Residue, then its C-alpha position, 0 to 999 in steps of 0.5 A: m285580394l285581401r280575403h285571399g291573402l287572409r286565407v293563405s295566412v290562416a293556412i300557413l298558421t294552421f300548418t305551422i301549429g300542426m307541425g308543432l304539435v306533431w313535433a311536440l307529441g313525437l318529442v315527449p316519448r323521446l324525453e320520457t325514454a331519455l329520462v328513464d334511461r338516465f335515472f333508471a338505467v339497468d346495467s346488465n353486467i351488475g348482478p342482483l343487489s345485496p339483500e337488505f337488512v342483513d345482520p352480519v353479526e347474526e349471520a356469523t352467529q348462525v355459522y358459529r353455532l352450526v359448526i359447534q353443533q356439528k363438529f365440536q360438540s359431543e353428547e357429553s359436552r355441557l359447556i362450550v368454552l370459546n377463545p375470545v380472540t379471533a384467529g385464522c390458521g397462520f400456516y396458510e394465511d400468515e406469510t411470516i409463519q409460512a416462510r418459517m415453515g417452508q410453505s410458499q403457496p399463497f392462501l388464495e391460491w391454495a384455497r382455490e385449488n383445494i376448495p374450488e366451490a369457494e367464491s372469490q368474494t367470499l375468500d377476499d372478504y375472509m382475508v380482509k376481516n382476518k388481517t389482524t386478530g380481534q374480539l370474537t363477536f356473536a349474538n345469541l348462540g342458544m347454548n351454554y358457553a363461557m369465554f376463556s380467560q387467560s388470566d386464570f392460567p399462569r404462564d409458568d404453569v403450562y404443564d398443568f394447563w389442561s388439568r386446571f382447564d378441566q377444573k375451571y370448565p368441567h364437562s366442556s369440549g375443550l377450547i374452541s377458536f374461530s376466525n371472523v366469518g367471510f361472506n360473499i356479497h349476497h350472504t349466501q356463502a360463508f367461509v370460516y376457520g374453526g379449531y379446538m384443543c382438548g389436551g396435549l394430543c387432542g385437537a384439530g383445525y379446519y376450514f369450513l365452507l358453508q352455503k345458505v340453502n332455503g334460508r339455512w346454513q349448511i356445511i358443504s366442504e371442510q378441510n382438515l388443516w392440522v390434528s393433534 
């Protein structure tokens, strides 16, 4: 009788251990899955992460250089003269100027209508970076340039400005101004305002949309905003 009871106890213990192992072995994969889901979950609604180690100053420099070379530099130009202060086009971006000039269409609405290739991220970044004026920042342009100095041109001598300008900056292509560059999150698209003046009736201003193709920037769209 004792031996029979011992056999029953061993059977129960063996069954219990076996069920425990099955439960544990079944639980481990579930725990692994839960941990993976908790710490390594991928949201299908999120696009690729922004490229690491992107230098925004170097990216902006490449944009400025390309626009200068393709739009503002002639074969006779030996010197590039840059406005040290950033600025966009107030007629399209500044609500105060728009009201004074009778322009009521908001910039983003105008841009989406006239430059449909521009991404919302790119335009939003452009607007944020150009809410106020600031210092034009760039790295190595790879060309001969000078920063314009307003102190060298008295305000009461405005009618003689361009002759004095040409004397101080001989063989230049005029005075070039840029806004800050707006980028999309992946730094594959850029938007910038650029303009130049080379005399009382010489100059123009543009919005440029650029796309990075095989690691190099290309101008894919431009809007002529004003001409003198």
